[in-house]
C-alpha positions as CSV (number, residue, x, y, z in Angstrom):
1,X,9.0,-47.0,-23.7
2,X,10.7,-48.4,-20.1
3,X,13.3,-50.1,-20.0
4,X,12.4,-53.8,-18.5
5,X,14.0,-54.4,-15.0
6,X,17.0,-56.3,-15.2
7,X,17.0,-59.3,-13.2
8,X,20.4,-60.1,-11.0
9,X,21.7,-63.7,-12.0
10,X,20.8,-66.3,-9.1
11,X,23.3,-67.7,-8.0
12,X,24.2,-71.3,-8.2
13,X,24.0,-72.4,-4.8
14,X,27.5,-74.4,-3.8
15,X,27.2,-78.5,-4.5
16,X,27.8,-80.5,-1.4
17,X,31.0,-81.5,-2.3
18,X,31.9,-77.9,-3.4
19,X,31.3,-76.9,0.4
20,X,32.9,-80.1,1.9
21,X,36.2,-79.6,-0.3
22,X,38.1,-77.1,2.4
23,X,37.2,-79.4,5.3
24,X,38.3,-82.0,3.7
25,X,41.6,-80.1,3.0
26,X,42.0,-78.9,5.9
27,X,41.8,-82.8,7.9
28,X,44.0,-83.8,5.3
29,X,46.5,-81.2,6.5
30,X,46.0,-82.6,10.3
31,X,46.6,-85.6,9.6
32,X,50.0,-85.4,7.9
33,X,51.0,-82.9,10.6
34,X,49.7,-85.2,13.0
35,X,52.2,-88.0,11.2
36,X,55.3,-85.8,11.1
37,X,54.8,-85.0,15.1
38,X,54.3,-88.9,15.2
39,X,58.2,-89.6,13.4
40,X,59.5,-86.6,15.2
41,X,58.5,-88.0,18.4
42,X,60.4,-90.9,17.8
43,X,63.5,-89.5,16.4
44,X,66.4,-89.9,19.4
45,X,68.1,-86.5,20.4
46,X,71.4,-86.1,18.7
47,X,70.8,-88.8,16.6
48,X,72.7,-89.3,13.7
49,X,70.8,-89.2,10.1
50,X,68.8,-92.4,9.5
51,X,65.7,-94.0,9.7
52,X,65.9,-96.2,12.9
53,X,65.5,-96.0,17.0
54,X,67.3,-99.1,18.6
55,X,65.5,-99.7,21.9
56,X,67.4,-102.3,24.7
57,X,64.0,-104.6,26.0
58,X,65.2,-105.5,29.7
59,X,63.5,-108.6,31.3
60,X,64.8,-107.9,35.1
61,X,64.5,-110.6,38.0
62,X,64.5,-108.0,40.6
63,X,65.5,-108.9,44.6
64,X,65.2,-107.4,47.7
65,X,67.9,-105.3,48.4
66,X,69.3,-104.9,45.2
67,X,68.3,-104.2,41.4
68,X,69.1,-107.6,39.8
69,X,70.0,-109.2,37.0
70,X,68.6,-108.6,33.4
71,X,66.8,-111.7,32.7
72,X,66.0,-110.8,29.2
73,X,67.6,-109.0,26.8
74,X,66.5,-107.8,23.6
75,X,67.2,-105.1,20.7
76,X,63.8,-104.4,19.2
77,X,65.3,-102.4,16.0
78,X,62.1,-99.8,14.7
79,X,62.8,-98.2,11.7
80,X,60.0,-94.7,12.0
81,X,59.2,-93.9,8.7
82,X,58.1,-97.3,7.7
83,X,57.6,-99.3,11.5
84,X,59.0,-102.3,10.5
85,X,60.1,-103.8,13.3
86,X,63.7,-106.3,13.8
87,X,63.9,-108.4,17.2
88,X,67.3,-109.2,17.8
89,X,67.5,-111.7,21.5
90,X,70.9,-110.9,23.0
91,X,72.1,-114.0,25.5
92,X,71.7,-113.1,29.0
93,X,74.8,-115.2,29.4
94,X,76.8,-113.8,26.2
95,X,80.4,-113.1,26.7
96,X,81.4,-108.8,26.3
97,X,83.4,-106.0,27.3
98,X,81.5,-104.0,30.3
99,X,83.3,-101.1,29.9
100,X,85.3,-100.4,33.4
101,X,84.8,-103.5,34.7
102,X,86.0,-106.2,32.5
103,X,85.3,-109.2,30.3
104,X,81.7,-110.8,32.1
105,X,78.3,-112.0,31.5
106,X,76.1,-109.5,29.8
107,X,73.9,-109.7,31.6
108,X,76.2,-108.8,34.8
109,X,76.1,-104.7,33.4
110,X,72.6,-104.3,34.7
111,X,74.0,-105.3,38.3
112,X,77.3,-103.0,37.6
113,X,75.2,-100.7,35.9
114,X,71.6,-100.7,36.1
115,X,70.4,-100.3,32.5
116,X,72.9,-97.4,31.1
117,X,76.0,-99.9,31.1
118,X,73.7,-102.5,29.9
119,X,73.0,-100.1,27.1
120,X,76.7,-99.1,27.0
121,X,77.8,-102.7,26.9
122,X,74.9,-104.6,24.2
123,X,76.2,-100.8,21.8
124,X,79.4,-102.2,22.0
125,X,79.2,-105.6,21.7
126,X,76.9,-105.2,18.3
127,X,78.9,-102.2,17.2
128,X,75.5,-99.9,16.8
129,X,73.7,-97.0,19.3
130,X,71.2,-98.1,21.5
131,X,68.9,-94.7,21.5
132,X,66.3,-96.5,24.7
133,X,65.7,-98.9,27.4
134,X,62.6,-99.9,28.4
135,X,63.4,-102.2,31.3
136,X,60.6,-104.2,33.2
137,X,60.0,-107.2,36.6
138,X,59.1,-110.1,35.1
139,X,55.9,-109.7,37.7
140,X,54.5,-107.1,35.1
141,X,53.9,-109.6,32.4
142,X,51.1,-111.3,34.8
143,X,49.1,-108.8,34.5
144,X,49.6,-107.8,30.6
145,X,48.6,-111.5,29.5
146,X,45.8,-111.9,32.0
147,X,44.3,-107.8,30.7
148,X,44.7,-110.2,26.7
149,X,42.9,-112.7,27.5
150,X,45.1,-114.9,28.3
151,X,48.3,-115.7,25.3
152,X,47.7,-119.2,22.8
153,X,51.1,-121.1,23.2
154,X,52.1,-125.1,21.6
155,X,54.4,-126.3,24.5
156,X,56.2,-129.3,22.0
157,X,57.1,-131.6,25.6
158,X,56.3,-131.3,28.8
159,X,57.9,-128.4,31.0
160,X,59.2,-130.1,34.6
161,X,61.5,-127.8,36.7
162,X,61.5,-126.8,40.8
163,X,64.1,-124.3,42.1
164,X,63.0,-123.9,45.9
165,X,65.5,-121.3,46.2
166,X,63.8,-119.5,44.1
167,X,60.3,-120.9,44.9
168,X,59.9,-121.6,41.3
169,X,58.1,-124.2,40.7
170,X,56.9,-124.8,36.9
171,X,54.7,-127.9,35.4
172,X,53.4,-127.3,32.4
173,X,51.7,-129.8,29.7
174,X,52.7,-130.8,26.3
175,X,50.3,-129.4,23.6
176,X,48.1,-126.0,22.3
177,X,47.0,-124.2,25.1
178,X,45.4,-120.3,26.0
179,X,47.9,-119.9,29.0
180,X,47.1,-117.0,31.8
181,X,49.7,-114.1,33.2
182,X,51.6,-116.9,36.1
183,X,51.1,-120.0,33.6
184,X,53.5,-117.8,30.4
185,X,55.8,-116.5,33.0
186,X,56.5,-120.0,34.0
187,X,56.8,-120.6,30.6
188,X,59.1,-118.3,30.0
189,X,61.3,-119.1,33.1
190,X,61.5,-122.3,32.4
191,X,64.9,-123.4,32.7
192,X,65.3,-127.6,31.9
193,X,65.8,-127.6,27.7
194,X,67.9,-129.8,26.3
195,X,69.0,-126.2,24.0
196,X,70.4,-124.6,27.4
197,X,69.6,-121.0,28.1
198,X,69.2,-120.0,24.2
199,X,65.9,-121.7,24.1
200,X,65.2,-120.1,27.2
201,X,66.0,-116.9,25.4
202,X,64.2,-117.8,21.7
203,X,60.9,-118.6,23.5
204,X,61.4,-114.5,25.8
205,X,61.8,-113.0,22.0
206,X,58.5,-115.0,20.9
207,X,56.9,-114.5,23.9
208,X,57.0,-110.4,23.5
209,X,56.2,-110.3,20.0
210,X,53.0,-112.9,20.7
211,X,52.2,-110.4,23.1
212,X,53.0,-106.9,20.9
213,X,50.7,-108.8,18.3
214,X,48.4,-109.9,20.4
215,X,48.1,-106.3,21.3
216,X,47.6,-104.9,18.3
217,X,44.8,-106.7,17.2
218,X,40.8,-105.1,17.2
219,X,39.9,-107.4,19.6
220,X,42.3,-106.2,22.0
221,X,41.4,-102.0,21.2
222,X,39.3,-101.9,24.3
223,X,41.6,-102.7,26.9
224,X,44.5,-100.8,25.2
225,X,43.5,-98.0,28.2
226,X,44.2,-100.8,30.4
227,X,47.1,-102.0,29.5
228,X,49.1,-98.6,29.4
229,X,48.6,-98.4,32.6
230,X,49.4,-101.5,33.6
231,X,52.5,-100.6,31.3
232,X,53.4,-97.3,33.0
233,X,53.1,-99.2,36.4
234,X,55.6,-101.9,36.0
235,X,58.1,-100.5,33.2
236,X,60.9,-98.0,33.7
237,X,62.4,-96.0,30.5
238,X,64.6,-93.3,29.5
239,X,61.7,-92.5,26.3
240,X,60.3,-89.1,27.2
241,X,56.5,-89.1,28.7
242,X,56.0,-86.8,25.6
243,X,57.5,-89.4,23.2
244,X,56.5,-92.7,24.7
245,X,53.2,-92.7,23.2
246,X,54.2,-91.9,20.1
247,X,57.1,-95.3,20.1
248,X,54.4,-97.3,21.4
249,X,51.8,-96.6,19.0
250,X,55.1,-97.5,16.5
251,X,55.7,-101.1,18.2
252,X,52.3,-101.9,18.2
253,X,52.2,-101.2,14.2
254,X,55.6,-103.2,13.8
255,X,54.6,-106.6,15.8
256,X,52.3,-107.3,13.1
257,X,55.0,-107.9,11.0
258,X,58.1,-108.3,12.9
259,X,60.9,-110.5,12.8
260,X,63.6,-111.9,15.0
261,X,66.8,-113.6,15.4
262,X,68.9,-114.5,17.5
263,X,72.9,-113.0,18.5
264,X,74.6,-116.0,16.6
265,X,77.1,-118.0,18.1
266,X,77.5,-120.7,20.4
267,X,77.4,-121.7,24.1
268,X,81.4,-122.4,25.6
269,X,83.3,-123.2,29.1
270,X,86.1,-120.5,30.0
271,X,87.7,-120.6,32.5
272,X,85.1,-122.5,34.1
273,X,81.5,-121.2,33.5
274,X,79.1,-121.7,30.7
275,X,79.1,-118.5,28.2
276,X,77.4,-118.2,25.0
277,X,80.8,-116.8,22.6
278,X,79.4,-114.4,19.6
279,X,80.7,-115.2,15.9
280,X,82.1,-111.4,15.0
281,X,82.2,-112.1,10.7
282,X,78.8,-113.6,11.3
283,X,77.4,-111.0,13.7
284,X,78.4,-107.9,11.7
285,X,76.4,-109.7,9.1
286,X,73.3,-109.7,10.6
287,X,73.6,-106.2,12.0
288,X,73.9,-105.2,8.4
289,X,71.4,-107.3,6.6
290,X,68.7,-108.2,9.6
291,X,68.1,-104.5,11.1
292,X,69.9,-103.3,8.3
293,X,72.4,-101.2,9.9
294,X,75.8,-100.1,8.8
295,X,78.0,-101.5,12.7
296,X,81.1,-99.8,13.5
């Protein structure tokens, strides 16, 4: 009697989940690799082990025939693993020891030796490494704010100021308002505060954080290519081109929950000149507790 033919068992067709699994694993590996590259791009070359990248932000008032002075000096300390961002305003009138020059106002360091000397000066005053600098002329601020569709600002009292020598004429009404780039520039430059220059420093500090926060909002993503072009045109930095996108992404992420403070101290008249005198013990504590760095 003939044996019945053997029927090979039918193979089950892999489910959609099974077919997708290898691709999901590959995608996860790519995302992890991309994140690691992003983090590694932020690590300063030759830096000591740690998670902080310290960036000196310089708002420069350029003048014809010379490099001008740094009108705004801000230290941005970025945790490159979590994107936690801390912003410390360093008043331009702070009395500091400028290497090779002696004691002077902090913004003079830029006039004497550019961004490199400004970095060295601020680093010595705070006792922390400054890894990078980003400098821009204030004129670039106008393009950025206009690209973002303006910025909502609350003005506590009317601002009126005239300086014919600098061709600076400011007239801003009190109240909450959406300011265009030109008005934001006037708001940042206003100099007749009862608190003196320290009030202007805090105003500029808040503006930088607000601009970063607005740029990070989903509603601004459509203009990001134009913003990147604007930044490329107006910014000077020692951050290499390959690192700059990673740094920009991390700053935008950090801006959503950024915290800001001002160098502790007080205004003082020394040899006929007004300075901001930093308080050493409070400065050391702020560096440790606020920036999260063990200073020198």
